C-alpha positions in Angstrom: 75.1 75.6 115.2 76.0 75.9 118.9 79.6 75.8 120.0 80.9 75.7 123.6 84.3 77.3 124.2 85.8 75.5 127.2 87.5 77.7 129.7 88.2 77.6 133.5 86.9 79.4 136.6 89.8 81.9 136.5 88.6 83.3 133.1 84.9 82.2 132.9 84.1 84.6 130.1 87.3 83.9 128.2 90.6 85.8 128.1 90.5 89.4 126.8 92.2 88.4 123.6 89.7 85.7 122.9 86.4 87.3 123.8 86.1 88.6 120.2 85.6 84.9 119.1 82.0 85.1 120.3 81.2 88.0 117.9 83.2 86.5 115.0 81.4 83.2 115.2 78.1 84.9 115.4 78.8 86.7 112.1 79.2 83.2 110.6 75.9 82.0 112.0 77.4 80.2 115.0 76.3 80.7 118.6 79.4 80.4 120.7 79.2 80.2 124.5 82.0 80.1 127.1 81.6 77.2 129.5 83.8 76.3 132.4 85.0 72.8 131.6 84.5 71.3 135.1 81.1 72.9 135.8 78.8 69.9 136.6 75.7 71.8 135.5 76.7 72.3 131.9 74.7 70.2 129.5 77.4 69.4 127.0 75.1 67.5 124.7 73.3 70.8 123.9 76.4 71.7 121.8 77.5 70.2 118.5 81.1 71.2 119.1 83.4 72.0 122.1 86.5 74.0 121.4 89.0 73.7 124.2 90.8 76.9 125.0 91.7 78.4 128.4 91.3 75.2 130.6 94.4 76.4 132.4 93.8 74.3 135.6 93.3 70.9 133.9 96.7 69.7 135.1 95.5 70.0 138.7 92.6 67.6 138.0 94.2 65.4 135.4 91.9 62.3 135.8 88.8 64.5 136.0 89.9 66.2 132.8 90.3 62.9 131.0 86.9 61.7 132.4 85.4 64.9 131.0 86.9 64.3 127.5 85.5 60.7 127.6 82.1 62.2 128.6 82.1 64.5 125.6 83.1 61.7 123.3 80.3 59.4 124.7 77.7 62.1 124.1 78.8 62.4 120.4 80.1 66.0 120.8 82.8 67.0 118.4 85.9 68.2 120.3 88.6 70.4 118.9 91.3 69.5 119.2 90.6 65.8 118.7 90.1 63.9 122.0 92.8 61.3 121.2 95.3 64.0 120.3 94.7 65.7 123.6 95.0 62.5 125.6 98.3 61.8 123.9 99.5 65.4 124.5 98.5 65.8 128.1 101.5 63.9 129.5 104.9 65.3 128.3 106.3 61.8 127.9 105.0 62.2 124.3 108.4 63.9 123.7 110.0 60.5 123.9 107.9 59.4 120.9 108.7 62.5 118.9 112.4 62.0 119.6 112.2 58.4 118.3 110.7 59.8 115.1 113.8 62.1 114.6 112.5 65.3 116.1 115.3 67.3 117.9 114.2 67.9 121.4 115.8 69.4 124.5 117.8 66.6 126.2 115.3 65.0 128.6 115.3 62.4 131.4 112.0 60.7 132.0 110.9 59.7 135.6 107.8 57.5 135.8 105.9 57.8 139.0 107.4 55.7 141.8 110.8 55.5 140.2 113.7 56.8 142.4 115.7 59.8 141.2 119.3 58.9 140.8 122.0 61.5 140.2 124.5 59.3 138.3 122.2 59.3 135.3 122.4 63.1 135.0 125.7 65.0 134.3 124.3 68.4 133.3 125.6 71.5 135.1 122.1 73.0 135.2 118.7 71.4 134.7 115.0 72.0 135.0 112.6 69.6 136.7 108.8 69.7 135.9 105.8 67.5 136.2 104.9 65.5 133.0 101.3 66.9 133.4 101.6 70.6 134.0 101.0 74.1 132.7 102.2 77.6 133.4 105.5 76.4 135.0 103.6 74.5 137.7 106.2 72.9 140.1 108.9 73.8 137.7 112.4 74.6 139.1 115.8 75.3 137.8 118.7 73.8 139.8 122.4 73.2 139.7 124.1 69.8 139.7 125.3 70.3 143.3 121.7 71.0 144.4 120.5 67.6 143.4 120.0 66.2 146.9 117.9 69.2 147.9 115.7 68.8 144.8 115.4 65.0 145.4 114.2 65.6 148.9 111.8 68.5 147.9 110.2 66.4 145.1 110.2 63.0 146.9 106.5 62.8 147.7 105.4 64.1 144.3 107.7 61.7 142.5 105.9 58.8 144.3 102.6 59.5 142.6 103.3 61.6 139.5 105.4 61.3 136.3 108.2 63.9 136.1 110.9 64.9 133.7 114.2 66.7 134.0 115.5 68.7 131.0 119.0 70.1 130.5 119.0 73.8 131.0 119.4 75.6 127.7 121.2 78.9 128.0 119.7 80.0 124.7 116.4 80.5 126.5 118.0 83.4 128.4 120.2 84.7 125.6 117.6 84.4 122.7 114.3 83.3 124.1 111.6 80.8 123.2 109.7 80.6 120.0 106.0 79.8 119.8 105.1 78.7 116.3 101.3 78.7 115.8 99.1 76.8 113.4 95.4 76.7 112.6 94.0 73.6 110.9 97.6 72.6 110.2 98.4 75.8 108.3 101.1 78.1 109.6 99.7 81.3 111.1 102.3 83.3 113.1 105.3 83.1 115.5 105.9 84.8 118.8 109.2 85.3 120.5 109.0 85.0 124.3 111.9 86.4 126.4 112.6 86.1 130.1 113.4 88.9 132.4 116.9 89.1 133.9 117.9 86.3 136.2 114.8 84.3 135.2 114.4 81.2 133.0 110.6 81.1 132.7 109.3 83.2 129.8 105.6 83.4 130.9 104.2 86.9 131.7 103.5 85.7 135.2 107.2 85.7 135.8 108.0 89.0 134.0 108.4 87.5 130.5 107.7 89.6 127.4 106.2 88.5 124.1 106.5 90.0 120.6 105.8 89.1 117.0 108.6 87.3 115.3 109.5 86.4 111.6 111.0 83.0 111.5 113.0 81.5 108.7 111.4 79.1 106.3 113.6 76.4 107.8 112.1 76.9 111.2 108.6 76.8 109.9 109.3 73.7 107.9 110.7 72.0 111.1 107.5 72.9 113.0 105.3 71.7 110.0 107.1 68.3 110.2 106.1 68.0 113.9 102.5 69.0 113.1 102.4 66.3 110.4 103.0 63.7 113.1 99.8 64.5 114.9 96.8 62.5 113.8 93.2 63.8 114.1 91.4 67.1 113.8 93.8 69.8 114.8 92.2 73.3 115.0 95.2 74.8 116.7 98.7 73.9 117.7 101.6 75.7 119.2 105.1 74.4 118.7 107.5 75.8 121.3 111.3 75.6 121.1 114.4 77.6 120.8 117.4 78.0 118.4 120.6 76.1 119.2 123.4 76.3 116.7 121.0 77.8 114.1 118.7 74.7 114.5 115.2 74.7 116.0 115.0 72.4 119.0 111.6 71.4 120.4 110.6 72.0 124.0 106.9 71.3 123.8 104.1 70.7 121.3 101.2 72.5 122.9 97.9 71.0 121.7 95.5 71.5 124.7 95.2 75.1 126.0 98.1 77.2 124.6 97.9 81.0 124.5 97.6 81.8 120.8 98.6 85.5 121.0 95.8 86.8 118.9 96.6 90.3 120.1 100.1 90.2 118.7 99.2 88.9 115.2 96.7 91.0 113.3 93.9 89.0 111.7 95.0 85.8 113.3 91.8 85.5 115.3 89.9 85.6 112.0 92.1 82.9 110.7 91.2 80.8 113.7 87.5 81.2 113.1 87.9 80.4 109.4 89.9 77.3 110.3 87.1 76.2 112.5 84.6 76.5 109.6 87.0 74.5 107.4 87.0 71.6 109.9 83.2 71.7 110.4 82.6 71.6 106.7 84.7 68.5 106.1 
């Protein structure tokens, strides 16, 4: 069997922590090849399966990315995660649907493209604005209530053509951090605690954030499992991101497209990923 592992031009041979996948799949009799997702020269029909991983620039070419997913589907190529799941997940307005199902999420205000941004609807002291289709804190900014007019002017042109959301700033992100709860084929694997550097709210390493292995309570895992159960389709990997507020897990994002899975911080997790792949292919 031949598998393509979809990546981007920034890491065409996969990230350092995921390069071992090639060897591990080979040991299972699978030929795995990294392919840049938007390379027009790739013959995707030569592969039985495409596993989407480090497509970290997809948000910059959102329609092209959706077209690519449709192309894979039309050629009968199996995609992991499931194409319909990815389509539902690529716009963060999916949070509205999860909240309607009873999931506790960070308080969020949704701004469809073309809708004016009005201050009277927001009474939070601090808040974060971000595009609904984004990754790696792209166009994400923390601002205070009194800075609203500046933000409105700065984002005016982007708001005309793109969906955005504003979320209440959660101080627990700075005092505790953000949890990433990771699943392979819907089974719990491991959890990572990401913490921001001083005077920063973004926990990604690009902004000085640190990551470490974390042992969550059963209650936290069960909450994440409930969110996983709401996803329909083949789900090779999922990362449920959130924080703890008043001893309760609160969802920030359900990452089903290209999340970092922190293989390097969880011994044997990369083997679990490969085994989960085989389980899905055998069904």
